[in-house]
VOLO-203050 format. One record per residue (C-alpha): x, y, z. Coordinates in nm, 4 decimals, padded with zeros to 6 digits, always signed. Each point is the difference from the previous one (the first is absolute). Layout:
BEGIN
((X, Y, Z))
...
END
This chain:
BEGIN
((+01.8850, +01.1844, +02.8887))
((-00.0214, -00.3385, +00.1725))
((-00.1579, -00.2673, -00.2178))
((-00.0098, +00.2207, -00.3095))
((+00.3562, +00.0964, -00.0489))
((-00.1179, +00.3389, -00.1643))
((+00.0566, +00.3479, +00.1048))
((-00.2769, +00.2581, +00.0747))
((-00.0034, +00.3682, +00.1130))
((-00.1587, +00.1009, +00.3338))
((+00.0023, +00.3089, +00.1886))
((+00.1597, +00.0220, +00.3495))
((-00.2135, +00.1639, +00.2752))
((+00.1578, +00.2736, +00.1962))
((-00.0267, -00.2137, +00.3076))
((+00.2073, -00.2612, -00.1501))
((+00.2637, +00.2155, -00.1777))
((+00.2661, -00.0503, +00.2483))
((-00.0403, -00.3710, +00.0111))
((+00.0016, -00.0739, -00.3696))
((+00.3289, -00.0293, -00.2033))
((+00.1312, -00.2336, -00.2697))
((-00.0314, -00.3489, +00.1238))
((-00.2788, +00.0512, +00.2618))
((-00.2557, -00.2837, -00.0016))
((-00.3372, +00.1451, -00.0049))
((-00.3708, -00.0967, -00.0472))
((-00.2160, +00.1568, -00.2821))
((-00.3401, -00.0429, -00.1503))
((-00.0074, -00.1850, -00.3376))
((-00.3176, -00.0939, -00.1791))
((-00.2053, +00.0275, +00.3217))
((+00.2359, -00.1908, +00.2332))
((+00.3037, +00.0756, +00.2264))
((+00.3340, -00.1553, -00.1358))
((+00.3588, +00.0393, +00.1007))
((+00.2983, +00.1321, -00.1965))
((+00.3209, +00.1787, -00.0011))
((+00.0748, +00.3708, -00.0633))
((+00.2272, -00.0001, -00.3078))
((+00.0222, +00.3743, -00.0529))
((-00.1053, +00.3327, +00.1877))
((-00.0199, +00.3208, -00.1978))
((-00.2142, +00.3160, -00.0153))
((-00.3577, -00.0191, -00.1229))
((+00.0979, +00.2150, -00.3092))
((+00.2134, -00.2684, -00.1270))
((-00.2824, -00.2681, -00.0050))
((-00.1531, -00.0872, -00.3381))
((-00.3507, -00.0133, +00.1923))
((-00.1494, +00.3150, +00.1378))
((+00.0705, +00.0045, +00.3795))
((-00.3580, +00.0488, +00.1009))
((-00.1032, -00.3148, -00.1723))
((+00.2589, -00.2260, +00.1790))
((-00.1185, -00.2189, +00.2802))
((+00.1825, +00.0551, +00.3319))
((+00.2323, -00.2483, +00.1674))
((-00.2411, -00.1624, +00.2528))
((+00.2763, -00.1137, +00.2544))
((+00.3652, -00.0301, +00.0739))
((+00.0809, -00.3612, +00.0777))
((+00.3653, +00.0353, +00.0892))
((+00.3500, +00.0169, -00.1077))
((+00.1352, -00.1685, -00.3190))
((+00.2907, -00.0113, -00.2356))
((+00.1989, +00.3210, -00.0605))
((+00.0142, +00.1901, -00.3313))
((+00.3209, -00.1987, -00.1120))
((-00.1677, -00.3302, +00.0613))
((-00.3194, +00.1069, -00.1862))
((+00.2305, +00.0865, -00.3059))
((+00.1928, -00.3114, +00.0381))
((-00.3323, -00.1922, -00.0163))
((-00.0596, +00.1524, -00.3361))
((+00.3200, -00.1032, -00.1178))
((-00.0342, -00.3527, +00.1282))
((-00.3410, -00.0414, -00.1846))
((+00.1640, +00.0526, -00.3349))
((+00.3141, -00.2030, +00.0948))
((-00.2110, -00.3008, +00.0950))
((-00.2939, +00.0511, -00.2352))
((-00.2628, +00.0638, +00.2713))
((-00.3363, +00.1302, -00.0883))
((+00.0879, +00.2967, +00.2415))
((+00.1780, +00.0882, +00.3158))
((-00.2414, -00.1335, +00.2569))
((+00.1932, -00.3341, +00.0820))
((+00.3073, +00.1984, +00.0792))
((-00.1955, +00.2666, +00.2012))
((-00.1494, -00.2841, +00.2057))
((+00.3570, -00.1417, +00.0631))
((+00.1166, +00.3653, +00.0999))
((-00.3029, +00.0532, +00.2464))
((-00.0655, -00.1231, +00.3649))
((-00.2282, -00.2796, +00.0462))
((-00.2074, +00.1999, +00.2347))
((-00.0830, +00.3686, +00.0418))
((+00.2777, +00.2216, +00.1383))
((-00.1330, +00.3253, +00.1165))
((+00.2982, +00.1249, +00.1972))
((+00.3604, -00.0749, -00.0231))
((+00.2303, -00.0506, +00.2994))
((+00.2960, +00.2279, +00.0700))
((+00.3206, -00.0756, -00.1893))
((+00.2383, -00.2448, +00.1816))
((+00.3496, +00.0668, -00.1166))
((+00.3459, -00.0643, +00.1623))
((+00.3262, +00.1745, -00.0856))
((+00.2018, -00.3340, +00.0706))
((+00.2522, -00.1211, -00.2433))
((-00.0346, -00.3823, +00.1018))
((+00.2984, -00.2394, -00.0983))
((+00.1163, -00.2136, -00.1554))
((-00.0644, +00.1644, -00.3267))
((+00.0935, -00.1197, -00.3470))
((+00.2753, +00.2068, -00.1760))
((-00.1033, -00.1413, -00.3495))
((-00.3544, +00.1176, +00.0612))
((+00.1089, +00.3368, +00.1142))
((+00.1981, +00.0357, -00.3328))
((-00.2773, -00.1159, -00.2123))
((-00.2493, +00.2363, +00.1529))
((+00.2392, +00.2949, -00.0244))
((+00.0366, -00.0891, -00.3681))
((-00.3626, +00.0004, -00.0626))
((-00.0815, -00.3713, +00.0703))
((+00.0485, -00.3258, -00.1940))
((+00.0178, -00.3781, +00.0576))
((+00.1663, -00.1858, +00.2997))
((+00.0799, -00.3651, -00.0219))
((+00.0358, -00.1651, +00.3390))
((+00.0406, -00.3733, +00.0395))
((-00.3121, -00.1882, +00.1389))
((+00.1311, -00.0237, +00.3568))
((+00.0944, +00.3656, +00.0270))
((-00.1622, +00.2222, +00.2530))
((-00.2129, +00.2793, -00.1593))
((-00.0233, +00.2112, +00.3067))
((+00.3031, +00.1956, -00.0574))
((-00.1385, +00.1058, -00.3401))
((-00.3126, +00.1235, +00.1766))
((+00.1911, +00.1985, +00.2655))
((+00.2298, +00.1752, -00.2690))
((-00.3092, +00.1084, -00.1856))
((-00.1886, +00.1050, +00.3282))
((+00.2821, +00.2296, +00.0849))
((-00.0919, +00.2064, -00.2958))
((-00.3642, +00.0731, +00.1010))
((-00.3413, -00.1569, -00.0324))
((+00.0503, -00.3297, -00.1622))
((-00.2500, -00.2326, -00.1945))
((+00.0799, -00.3768, +00.0020))
((-00.1763, -00.2570, -00.1923))
((+00.0433, -00.3642, +00.0927))
((-00.1616, -00.3244, -00.1489))
((-00.2187, -00.0871, +00.3099))
((-00.1659, +00.1604, +00.2963))
((+00.2080, -00.2483, +00.2069))
((+00.3286, +00.1500, -00.1433))
((-00.1513, +00.3584, +00.0780))
((-00.0803, -00.0758, +00.3663))
((+00.3497, -00.1672, +00.0510))
((+00.1865, +00.2893, -00.1548))
((-00.2101, +00.2591, +00.1777))
((+00.0747, -00.1741, +00.3459))
((+00.3686, +00.0196, -00.0773))
((-00.0175, +00.3631, -00.0980))
((-00.1923, +00.0935, +00.3117))
((+00.2701, -00.1876, +00.2070))
((+00.2601, +00.2579, -00.1245))
((-00.2199, +00.2999, +00.0537))
((-00.1901, +00.0607, -00.3400))
((-00.3676, +00.0686, +00.0015))
((-00.2031, -00.2197, -00.2416))
((-00.3421, -00.0410, -00.1603))
((-00.0705, -00.3511, -00.1298))
((-00.2418, -00.0096, -00.2845))
((-00.2871, -00.0230, -00.0644))
((-00.1141, -00.0042, +00.3758))
((+00.1956, +00.3177, +00.1003))
((-00.1047, +00.2193, -00.2983))
((-00.0939, +00.2863, +00.2290))
((+00.3436, -00.0090, +00.1671))
((+00.1736, -00.0042, -00.3302))
((-00.2061, +00.2953, -00.1121))
((+00.0827, +00.1917, +00.3236))
((+00.3558, -00.0422, -00.0595))
((+00.2685, -00.2740, +00.1242))
((+00.3631, -00.0814, -00.0634))
((-00.0887, -00.3120, -00.2069))
((-00.3087, -00.1093, -00.1943))
((+00.0322, -00.3714, -00.0612))
((-00.2384, -00.2642, -00.1284))
((-00.0710, -00.2610, -00.2783))
((-00.0785, +00.0563, -00.3689))
((-00.2891, +00.2807, +00.0695))
((+00.2510, +00.1913, +00.1944))
((+00.1138, +00.1396, -00.3362))
((-00.3095, +00.2102, +00.0197))
((+00.0507, +00.0963, +00.3851))
((+00.0125, +00.3632, +00.1323))
((+00.3438, +00.1024, +00.0815))
((+00.0414, +00.3652, +00.1263))
((+00.3029, +00.1697, -00.1400))
((+00.1247, -00.3064, -00.1686))
((+00.3695, +00.0009, -00.0164))
((+00.0720, -00.3496, -00.1629))
((-00.1349, -00.3501, -00.0568))
((+00.1246, -00.3547, +00.0162))
((-00.1490, -00.2879, -00.1675))
((+00.1043, -00.3289, +00.1735))
((+00.0172, -00.3223, -00.2098))
((-00.1248, +00.1825, -00.3177))
((+00.0165, -00.3331, -00.1759))
((-00.2779, -00.1498, +00.2138))
((-00.3123, -00.0690, -00.1936))
((-00.1959, +00.0935, +00.3177))
((+00.0706, +00.3783, -00.1014))
((-00.2343, -00.0480, -00.3122))
((-00.3750, +00.0204, +00.0280))
((-00.1668, -00.3175, -00.1002))
((-00.3180, +00.1263, -00.1098))
((-00.0555, +00.2489, -00.2943))
((+00.1577, +00.2519, -00.0061))
((+00.3306, -00.1888, +00.0605))
((+00.1911, +00.2915, +00.1267))
((+00.3463, -00.0467, +00.1529))
((+00.1108, +00.1684, +00.3273))
((+00.3541, +00.0296, -00.1343))
((-00.1019, +00.2017, -00.2981))
((-00.2556, +00.2258, +00.1734))
((+00.2712, +00.0822, +00.2768))
((+00.2629, +00.0867, -00.2566))
((-00.2344, +00.2352, -00.1892))
((-00.1256, +00.1453, +00.3271))
((+00.3602, +00.0916, +00.1006))
((+00.0682, +00.1448, -00.3396))
((-00.2985, +00.2174, +00.0259))
((+00.0940, +00.1098, +00.3485))
((+00.3615, +00.0563, -00.0869))
((+00.1358, -00.2411, +00.2572))
((+00.2325, -00.3158, -00.0255))
((-00.1210, -00.3558, -00.0038))
((+00.2107, -00.3104, +00.0575))
((-00.1248, -00.3417, -00.1165))
((+00.1373, -00.2814, +00.2138))
((+00.0244, -00.3538, -00.0860))
((+00.2356, -00.3051, +00.0048))
((-00.0926, -00.0624, -00.3703))
((-00.1207, +00.3241, -00.1560))
((-00.2359, -00.0523, -00.2812))
((+00.0995, +00.0973, -00.3455))
((-00.2710, +00.2726, +00.0134))
((+00.1595, +00.1529, +00.3092))
((+00.3334, -00.0028, -00.1520))
((-00.0946, +00.1568, -00.3313))
((-00.2298, +00.2694, +00.1620))
((+00.1713, +00.1011, +00.3186))
((+00.3625, -00.0976, +00.0093))
((+00.1143, +00.2759, -00.2259))
((+00.3546, +00.0460, -00.1184))
((+00.1276, -00.1065, +00.3426))
((-00.1347, -00.3585, -00.0395))
((-00.0964, -00.2276, +00.2688))
((+00.1900, +00.0687, +00.3168))
((+00.0969, -00.3174, +00.2021))
((+00.2446, -00.1227, +00.2633))
((+00.3391, -00.1371, -00.0888))
((-00.0162, -00.3430, -00.1751))
((+00.1050, -00.2090, +00.2958))
((-00.2310, +00.1690, +00.2582))
((-00.2764, -00.0308, -00.2398))
((+00.0550, -00.3673, -00.0621))
((+00.0068, -00.0710, +00.3666))
((-00.3468, +00.1395, +00.0435))
((-00.1513, -00.2678, -00.2259))
((-00.1482, -00.3230, +00.1253))
((+00.1918, -00.3183, -00.0075))
((-00.1135, -00.1724, -00.3326))
((-00.0046, -00.3800, -00.0819))
((-00.0546, -00.0725, -00.3534))
((-00.1201, -00.3536, -00.0647))
((+00.0878, -00.0878, -00.3766))
((-00.2892, -00.2383, -00.1041))
((+00.1765, -00.0953, -00.3282))
((+00.2095, -00.2376, +00.1866))
((-00.3192, -00.1952, +00.0718))
((-00.0570, -00.3299, -00.1980))
((-00.2172, -00.0662, -00.1841))
((-00.2142, +00.3212, +00.0212))
((-00.1131, -00.0551, +00.3516))
((-00.3487, +00.1297, +00.0570))
((+00.0217, +00.0245, +00.3792))
((+00.0757, +00.3387, +00.1376))
((+00.1824, -00.1559, +00.2842))
((+00.3794, +00.0199, -00.0616))
((+00.2596, -00.1229, +00.2246))
((+00.1176, +00.3480, +00.1380))
((-00.3755, +00.0650, +00.0857))
((-00.0589, -00.3478, +00.1587))
((+00.3157, +00.0519, +00.2084))
((-00.1544, +00.3319, +00.1368))
((-00.3661, -00.1018, +00.0539))
((+00.1286, -00.3177, +00.2054))
((+00.2150, +00.2225, +00.2257))
((-00.2240, +00.0507, +00.3111))
((+00.2174, +00.3118, +00.1025))
((-00.1208, +00.1890, -00.3193))
((-00.3174, +00.1663, -00.0939))
((-00.0595, -00.0231, -00.3690))
((-00.2486, +00.1834, -00.2105))
((-00.0527, -00.1497, -00.3576))
((-00.1512, +00.2252, -00.2800))
((-00.1667, -00.1370, -00.3133))
((-00.1776, +00.2422, -00.2165))
((-00.1138, -00.2596, -00.2354))
((-00.3617, +00.0915, -00.0264))
((-00.0639, +00.2088, -00.3128))
((+00.3569, +00.0098, -00.1228))
((+00.1250, -00.0841, -00.3381))
((+00.1461, -00.3363, -00.0858))
((+00.3697, -00.0392, -00.0036))
((+00.1325, -00.2258, -00.2955))
((+00.3445, -00.1564, -00.0208))
((+00.1711, -00.1917, -00.2866))
((+00.0077, -00.3724, +00.0761))
((+00.3254, -00.0275, -00.1924))
((+00.2091, +00.2678, +00.1380))
((-00.2023, +00.1142, +00.3203))
((+00.0084, +00.3565, -00.1074))
((-00.2968, +00.2126, +00.0887))
((-00.2128, +00.1120, -00.2888))
((-00.0015, +00.3694, +00.0009))
((-00.1042, +00.2868, -00.2401))
((+00.2883, +00.0867, -00.2303))
((-00.1214, +00.3615, +00.0107))
((-00.0751, +00.0803, +00.3655))
((+00.1200, -00.2919, +00.1963))
((-00.3383, -00.0910, +00.1526))
((-00.1262, -00.3693, +00.0358))
((-00.1829, -00.1201, -00.2913))
((-00.2766, -00.2557, -00.0524))
((-00.1523, -00.2181, -00.2641))
((-00.2905, +00.1512, -00.1690))
((-00.3082, -00.1857, -00.1386))
((+00.1645, -00.0165, -00.3487))
((+00.3163, -00.1524, +00.1627))
((+00.2174, +00.3090, -00.0346))
((+00.2222, +00.1518, +00.2871))
((-00.2000, +00.3120, +00.0948))
((+00.1399, +00.2890, +00.2344))
((-00.2918, +00.1718, +00.1962))
((+00.2403, +00.2831, +00.0912))
((+00.0874, +00.1401, -00.3285))
((-00.2400, -00.1923, -00.2292))
((+00.2312, -00.1634, -00.2451))
((-00.0037, -00.3812, -00.0818))
((+00.2405, -00.2448, -00.1730))
((+00.0075, -00.3386, -00.0866))
((+00.0301, -00.2707, +00.2733))
((+00.3854, -00.0366, -00.0163))
((+00.2450, +00.0439, +00.2839))
((+00.2162, +00.2973, -00.0712))
((+00.3051, -00.1641, +00.1708))
((+00.0092, -00.3428, -00.1588))
((-00.2656, -00.0175, -00.2734))
((-00.1987, -00.2789, +00.1645))
((-00.3819, +00.0166, +00.0004))
((-00.1126, -00.2080, +00.3136))
((-00.0647, +00.1920, +00.3048))
((-00.0823, -00.0754, +00.3728))
((-00.2703, +00.2070, +00.1664))
((+00.1802, +00.0820, +00.3505))
((-00.3170, +00.1544, +00.1555))
((-00.0618, -00.2350, +00.2854))
((-00.3457, -00.0721, +00.1644))
((-00.0794, +00.1247, +00.3436))
((-00.2542, -00.2346, +00.1180))
((+00.2409, -00.2113, +00.2169))
((+00.2628, +00.2764, +00.0707))
((-00.0763, +00.0370, +00.3685))
((-00.0207, -00.3946, +00.0543))
((+00.3164, -00.0481, -00.1906))
((+00.1850, +00.2600, +00.2194))
((-00.1406, -00.1521, +00.3263))
((+00.0985, -00.3501, -00.1066))
((+00.3585, +00.1319, -00.0671))
((+00.0224, +00.2171, +00.2992))
((-00.1563, -00.2655, +00.2434))
((-00.1635, +00.2959, +00.1925))
((-00.3161, +00.2033, -00.0571))
((-00.0286, +00.2374, -00.2994))
((-00.2458, +00.2840, +00.0282))
((-00.1475, +00.1426, -00.3172))
((-00.0434, +00.3798, -00.0172))
((-00.2736, +00.0983, -00.2249))
((-00.1384, +00.3445, -00.1051))
((-00.3569, -00.1246, +00.1003))
((+00.1119, -00.0275, +00.3720))
((-00.0888, +00.2996, +00.2170))
((+00.1813, -00.1146, +00.3268))
((+00.3681, -00.0656, +00.0651))
((+00.1359, -00.3183, -00.1498))
((+00.0233, -00.3144, +00.2196))
((+00.3300, -00.0403, +00.1736))
((+00.2352, -00.2193, -00.1733))
((+00.3698, -00.0362, -00.0910))
((-00.0640, +00.0000, -00.3780))
((-00.2441, +00.2160, -00.1740))
((-00.1250, -00.0178, -00.3864))
((-00.1841, +00.2626, -00.1820))
((-00.0022, +00.2585, -00.2893))
((+00.1645, +00.3400, +00.0181))
((-00.2405, +00.1010, +00.2574))
((+00.1892, -00.2104, +00.2652))
((+00.2822, +00.2483, -00.0149))
((-00.2383, +00.2391, +00.1674))
((-00.1770, -00.2450, +00.2385))
((+00.2562, -00.2594, +00.0964))
((+00.1668, +00.0452, +00.3365))
((+00.3793, +00.0732, +00.0434))
((+00.1985, -00.2745, -00.1823))
((+00.3502, -00.1229, -00.0603))
((-00.0354, -00.0870, -00.3594))
((-00.2341, +00.1102, -00.2835))
((+00.0021, -00.2339, -00.2841))
((-00.1401, +00.0906, -00.3511))
((-00.0856, -00.3458, -00.1318))
((-00.0223, +00.0816, -00.3704))
((+00.1443, +00.3407, -00.0604))
((-00.0029, -00.0216, -00.3870))
((-00.3527, +00.0786, -00.0040))
((+00.0747, +00.3427, +00.1431))
((+00.3104, +00.0956, -00.2002))
((-00.1419, -00.1227, -00.3363))
((-00.3549, +00.1113, +00.0612))
((-00.1587, +00.1546, -00.3175))
((-00.0080, +00.3461, +00.1645))
((+00.2383, +00.2807, -00.1051))
((+00.0936, +00.0819, +00.3567))
((+00.0638, -00.3700, +00.1006))
((+00.3628, +00.0345, +00.0728))
((-00.0554, +00.2914, +00.2293))
((-00.2947, -00.1781, +00.1736))
((+00.2086, -00.3091, +00.0591))
((+00.2944, +00.1918, +00.1348))
((-00.2617, +00.1796, +00.2367))
((-00.1090, -00.3480, +00.1355))
((+00.3556, -00.0886, +00.0981))
((+00.0404, +00.3530, +00.1802))
((-00.3212, -00.0667, +00.1932))
((+00.0932, -00.3484, +00.0911))
((+00.3630, +00.1179, +00.1012))
((-00.1686, +00.2422, +00.2469))
((-00.1924, -00.2707, +00.1759))
((+00.2541, -00.2863, -00.0004))
((+00.3952, -00.0294, +00.0290))
((-00.0050, -00.2501, -00.3058))
((-00.1862, +00.0108, -00.3224))
((+00.0004, -00.3185, -00.1990))
((-00.1130, -00.0053, -00.3737))
((-00.0459, -00.2958, -00.2314))
((+00.0455, +00.0659, -00.3629))
((+00.0846, -00.1527, -00.3286))
((+00.1689, +00.3544, -00.0867))
((+00.2792, +00.0563, +00.2310))
((+00.1611, +00.2294, -00.2327))
((-00.3014, +00.2403, -00.0264))
((+00.0543, +00.3698, +00.0533))
((-00.2130, +00.0078, +00.3089))
((+00.1992, -00.2966, +00.1631))
((+00.3270, +00.1630, -00.0854))
((-00.1199, +00.3350, +00.1328))
((-00.1246, -00.1496, +00.3334))
((+00.3161, -00.2195, +00.0441))
((+00.2409, +00.2882, -00.0396))
((-00.2320, +00.2621, +00.1542))
((+00.0406, +00.2044, -00.3241))
((-00.3551, +00.1133, -00.1219))
((+00.1853, +00.1850, -00.2973))
((+00.0148, -00.3434, -00.1784))
((-00.3771, +00.0006, -00.0185))
((-00.0236, +00.3612, -00.0867))
((+00.2404, -00.0243, -00.2927))
((-00.1800, -00.2990, -00.1578))
((-00.3425, +00.1561, +00.0596))
((+00.1004, +00.3303, -00.1374))
((+00.1161, -00.1569, -00.3402))
((-00.3116, -00.2141, -00.0102))
((-00.2499, +00.2694, +00.0692))
((+00.1541, +00.2503, -00.2335))
((-00.0323, -00.2493, -00.2757))
((-00.3618, -00.0846, +00.0787))
((-00.1026, +00.3595, +00.0723))
((-00.1082, -00.1000, +00.3573))
((-00.0203, +00.2324, +00.2929))
((+00.2018, +00.2266, +00.0786))
((+00.0618, +00.0221, -00.3787))
((-00.3735, -00.0125, -00.0920))
((-00.3388, +00.0142, +00.1561))
((-00.2732, -00.2718, +00.0123))
((-00.3273, -00.0686, +00.1452))
((-00.2061, -00.3184, +00.0329))
((-00.3749, +00.0222, -00.1047))
((-00.2250, -00.2841, +00.0951))
((-00.3661, -00.0738, +00.1016))
((-00.3410, +00.0222, -00.1638))
((+00.0170, +00.2712, -00.2821))
((+00.3690, -00.0142, -00.0431))
((-00.0252, -00.0644, -00.3671))
((-00.2222, +00.2915, -00.0665))
((+00.2167, +00.2168, +00.2184))
((+00.3439, -00.0693, -00.1622))
((-00.1746, +00.0279, -00.3515))
((-00.0543, +00.3788, +00.0692))
((+00.3612, +00.0623, +00.1157))
((+00.1945, +00.2383, -00.2293))
((+00.2359, -00.2368, -00.1814))
((+00.2147, +00.2926, -00.1016))
((+00.1184, +00.0161, +00.3536))
((-00.0035, -00.3602, +00.1313))
((+00.0354, -00.3566, -00.1115))
((-00.2451, -00.2545, +00.1048))
((+00.0633, -00.3707, +00.0446))
((-00.1691, -00.3102, +00.1592))
((-00.3699, -00.1077, -00.0318))
((-00.3180, -00.0035, +00.2102))
((+00.0657, -00.3337, +00.1498))
((+00.3454, +00.0697, +00.1449))
((-00.0348, +00.3775, +00.0344))
((+00.1511, +00.3064, -00.2082))
((+00.3467, +00.1521, +00.0360))
((-00.0042, +00.3622, -00.1075))
((+00.3477, +00.1584, -00.0619))
((+00.1299, +00.3504, -00.0542))
((+00.3272, +00.1892, -00.0045))
((-00.0525, +00.1675, +00.3325))
((-00.2328, -00.0006, +00.2894))
((-00.2041, +00.3240, -00.0569))
((-00.0644, -00.0858, -00.3730))
((-00.1354, -00.3332, +00.1165))
((-00.2086, +00.1626, +00.2770))
((-00.1542, +00.2667, -00.2130))
((-00.0895, -00.2671, -00.2634))
((-00.1530, -00.2206, +00.2308))
((-00.2041, +00.2770, +00.1837))
((-00.1227, +00.1202, -00.3427))
((-00.2147, -00.3073, -00.0456))
((-00.3342, -00.0167, +00.2015))
((-00.0599, -00.2877, +00.2195))
((-00.3485, -00.1289, +00.0124))
((-00.1894, +00.0806, +00.3210))
((+00.0007, -00.2796, +00.2441))
((+00.2558, -00.1847, -00.1983))
((+00.2432, -00.2707, +00.1498))
((+00.2733, +00.1205, -00.2371))
((+00.3550, +00.0107, +00.1752))
((+00.2603, +00.2249, -00.1383))
((+00.3325, -00.0647, +00.1973))
((+00.2773, +00.2398, -00.0918))
((+00.3484, -00.1474, +00.0552))
((-00.1303, -00.3212, +00.1576))
((+00.2550, -00.1706, +00.2273))
((-00.0688, -00.3508, -00.1315))
((-00.0068, -00.0083, -00.3948))
END
């Protein structure tokens, strides 16, 4: 029931019997007013716990909604992501306007080429994980899957969906781009494609599904419940008995552990995979003397002064943790347990925000106790670049709504990767704050930034005091297994996903909420000021424990299961 997330029994008038089925969106009377909802079950009146003559009738059929499998999947998702009910998922699975009639199916019998042999083999074997380098074309993957029958494709953005849909139509396939073409998807086409919400899209006679760039954070819902399209599609395909292939240049550890199976990650031969990675220039800042605070290194200045090059500079300084280095040996100060950057606490100890341990303020490499703060200021960063480049530098801000000003050099946060024009070089000015961020997915997220940058420019330049970091080695060699191996060991030791389950609880009332959680099932850490982290052995134990606690009506409490940045 819309707005209530509860189920009620109603009778179906004879005039509406042929139009009501599981998933149909209807209007009913409740407490003296008309409200909308979804039909979640249809059965004989004899099976109702309420006498049929006392049931109010369905007042109106609004239109088509999600099918029975998606209704059941919504119930699964509510428990998986600790939602109060299934309503958020049913909204995602429904059209944004009333659909009273569906168009005729539009199907072709074409077998478009070129199709990916590796994808065909994976689909024939029940699905899996396919690793393709950043510059590889995904279209052959989609064509191989479309040859099997109706295909569901989930991509990170609507722009991606429209681009692939156009290319699919060029080779003769019929498509429905979500969410605008919900009716065509429900009527039946060769390929249903869309961003995150397409995980809940109708797909008549679903034969297989592809998730493109499954590592991309855009596939996870930002608001609560924080469901992930990858996990929804994998479970949907399992229930439907059809194969699913997760595609990425850097498959997440979650994807590998949950979907790769005994076959492991499938990828091209080593040389071909390496050739599909961007040209990476690594600037080792430990060569600078003495602790140069400017972010303008010689290789960067060389590029921004070249008027034949368009350069985009990325600096995600705002809100990032400090990066400390030993003044004696120049080693970065990291957590000895999880390898994250550490900071000095109020009581002058080195504290890790990622795993919570602290230690005396001593360099683990040489024993010295004097540190330099390498986190630079940004007040004059654009002016510094402009002075060094001797040409205009445009700042790209998330506050801007229009296109950035025309320039040869741009400076901005990560958002510039989405908004800057085509460029020749993308430079990460202080990449250590990405690789060493106090988040357990920091390595995967840092590698994802290099992938995104490499798709927008032929050269990626990173400035770092950690040139031997796993992320740098993986990107330089085009071998994501370097990060996967290190992450697997680290997360297993710490019990982090996919080897454990966690949720972040914050906002007004968080302290009272976590106090009521069953401690026999979960562990709770943190405090009211910084937020609480609730951990359990697996997702459904966590979800049930969180759902068992009542949330105050109108509360601003936020429960984020498997949050992307914690």
